[in-house]
Steps between C-alpha positions, in 0.01 A plus 500: 500500500464736795524859373185691592414629845244726666599828660328601822516746785357507850278798586296612797147581374461822694838630383412411142167678531675808638726498192191473278345796681813704428468417128135607502590832667760583235462840334657395171303517176487367146716205400683503832171474687390212279817308572442551874146364467626193315757450774225524761293243310794259487591548866138452611470192280811344652374573850162345419683196363705469818190520718312246288793260489538520878137394535551228240800365691300490823192331347633298208246650259373831365195659658307825461584668832429852630874576500537402135188697410650813659834447324336442162282809543810715545675350197191554282468860623860567401448332163211740436735790567755359254228456238372855550852638465583297188171559319510876569855544372624541860261788568292325768591275791145370539310431821673485836604174667517627858194310625635170368847568640359578844285185495798279423712676763233414759484134392868426428689281747815633669719208391725533194401320181706378205432686177620351174647717228253523212731376223301643211524856635866453587637315197257441214337837427156387615289814540170533689392751235519223237265282706266796534492529122427129467222515759316787328320236292345363820356829622149458631507119500401314819852403591685320776876552477751247633850645539772237535767580752746654485476763224154390388352659811583859400437422131153379601446836669596669172242286320240590762574872457463487123198268487309655787474163674478499878554131580864395526656197666860383514630144467841344563598224256743280693687173475771384254584767241349311207207349689341788687169450677254723686342428839199704614270493801144370472380859550709634210402205280131580562561865416665408171232245409221749576631761255288493185704731279844497346822409679821688416818314596793742518876439523825545315613214279431231400849368563669169431197301612211744532400296802389801709236596243433129454440440870238775519335369185485156663344651814232697317406220264491265800241732655285465189598829333484451122810599303313767305451699822873514577719775353877498546710817515869405465803721443587372151316338208711183490410147601622316811853365470624146439430383857124559469261216571299385199161600646628846590644550152175390339292728724726797423459450128124534524476754780391860465803718570535876524858617460666839477873556543731799535514559123121531491484779757843656434647411159864601447421848369280575801757357738769720348264792550515448876844665484447765231542788745848370586624368167302683235291299257651167398620497140556126509375227734664157498370202696801336664296235683541126452860532390438793266789684667736270306374608157808710426736209558602243243318169560823327599560762772151509646492398867253239620178608667268354759170608348305461825732748670493762225330827595307734276730775379504761226773720354380855440690722258415867548642840416649515851675163485439128518334331796382158608167455677502165679237345722624522858181415685189670630483641852776464753696252282556758227571775754770289664663432164507868416681567830746220419553640150570848638752365749683287242512787250634744760775249579591476130377146437174532309299709253330821609140458616269781390151414623270219616146512366228235496757233584745588222843636589644743245880494474744660262616255237866398510646460153749222457519126448483242779816312586542222250645249745682448829840611370554710811293604797381864507768717666261635765333169575637491854389858564155419365444190713650672803258790455202265491626322812546823696219720370215272393384294800237231455147637460321165537597143589652286227525122499648359818763230525258208494316634194831552318612146586174358370527702178854379438418137574183493286666673206809278528279192494331625183838563342694191603285271710550388858880480470534870426228595751680314780837648404354852501338441840836388645680805362237725657587383852702821529182708472409430863826655620467786258139591585598651835690784334292571191368854445215512245508800267331608178722293275538565131430134428580521129865565422504347153741675267227626265348699787796742484518777239796724429369857502632781277722620787679165494355381831306177532143540624276232648178517300273256684577544868160569658281193478675178591499537877121520482417291195241224472750236606594346831838669545412854608738694723811298586847547639740670259661156470234426238638780281862407575428149376305637204791721400748214534286275280395755237845650453696178546707638787784280620571449871736798527257738326214373715698558823580853383134567428412373849754742650348791309145414604543349848835642610646147524514174303209267575531182290227311687241770432564515127537123465168416667314762301667380179320168534169666580541748216577234239209281615258792474628619164489148358135477606412843364656439160349153481157662531599766248608228256170314532300816432716640217488437128749516216839657564403609850441138597857422398638802686319397817624142459860622488445693823331207672776263396774736619351541847431128528863423417620759750274347767639152433857624530420687821339187646792277396293297251643414159376773261506243221247280681164443337310825449140566417439517124 
């Protein structure tokens, strides 16, 4: 199934460095200053990744170049500032990074580079401070650190700052998702082979295959480095997923691993304390992550969850009220979501945002139960989608027409074989005509009935409206037609109700727009819930299966294929 996708943005190095200089000149202090330093670390890491990947694309392999050395030096200098701030309780910002910034500014090319979004910082509550805590055990060891691009580059800098190591390189695992490999120049291979101390391999993951870590392990062992000299610093203590190669799985079982996660550096009580000055001390802290937000509902009424898409979130009960602190993302990702939350709240569509600190967005809790089913669409649904269309323009490119076609065809083939895939491809002929008039916006992307809660004032509020236009999937920002189709599917709107919704949102009926996106929407949702089903256990596996089956049936009907035809078991 095609579900996941990488976010990226194009930046001009000198403009990015000017923005970093502005962050370094900031006069803020304390927690706010720390968050700015983390943002600078992330931005510098993404720029260094873009520069290194541009060289990789030109050469076909990784090399230790003067440009990469200058970029890595800046990222490590910023990581040292983050470490100084964190370890001093935000009292110190550490040494300056101006020399390193100036050196990279002198070496950086004028051409734009493509920077990938570091998914762990944006979606999965991966914190550089946790890697610093893990790396403390390596302090003083003769260490060469290999940071795997993308996010592993800045995480390697965090390891360097905490361990005191000065030698850092960056590698790009590439190739098929489950069979990554690493290509290095003869010069870089000699440098690695000549190192006589420990190697620290740093990245988020391991994921479904662990093949990025595996590829670097293959490289180092191929250079004659014994396994006992290789230390892995991942973002979680788990094993590689079901797509892992046998040799990689076996190596991981016996490897030395140093792991610290958010709960190690900021357990729930400490995290709640980030907001004490606004909320008062928390009298009760409830972890709502991994479906915990459904605990108050009877089992039969609990909505399905896609565990991989669940964010860390906590409900805080205080003397001043009840709040939810949910991970929104470190750096600019979290800042953009706070702005979106403020706009949606001011327009009457979402909960009130209170503060953004260390990547967690604090919002006032909305009491009330989620809608139990698609009995009727929310009364202000048209106003809500129209607001997003008019007021929330696209902030980054989402999947284009060809990528959407490929997603739909691949997922349809998984669901119903070549017959369904061909039928879906034929029905998507209208996308070419439609593409000329599409206007990408920050879609909601998740209009399922359980995402709506009736507040005490009787109004329905959208409780999860910030993340899905910039999630770790391939959809991203799309035309509002995606949300029109989503509303039609999730609330079972008939043709007349769908045309009325189009009038409210677009000012006119537009059957082609909603129809084309209906097929794309159902294909994507069928793929997403298929993956959720495979990963789930117990009752949640059954809930996900019901969702997957419903979207698959809807896709068959849309494509004109008998819904009663053979389905996957």
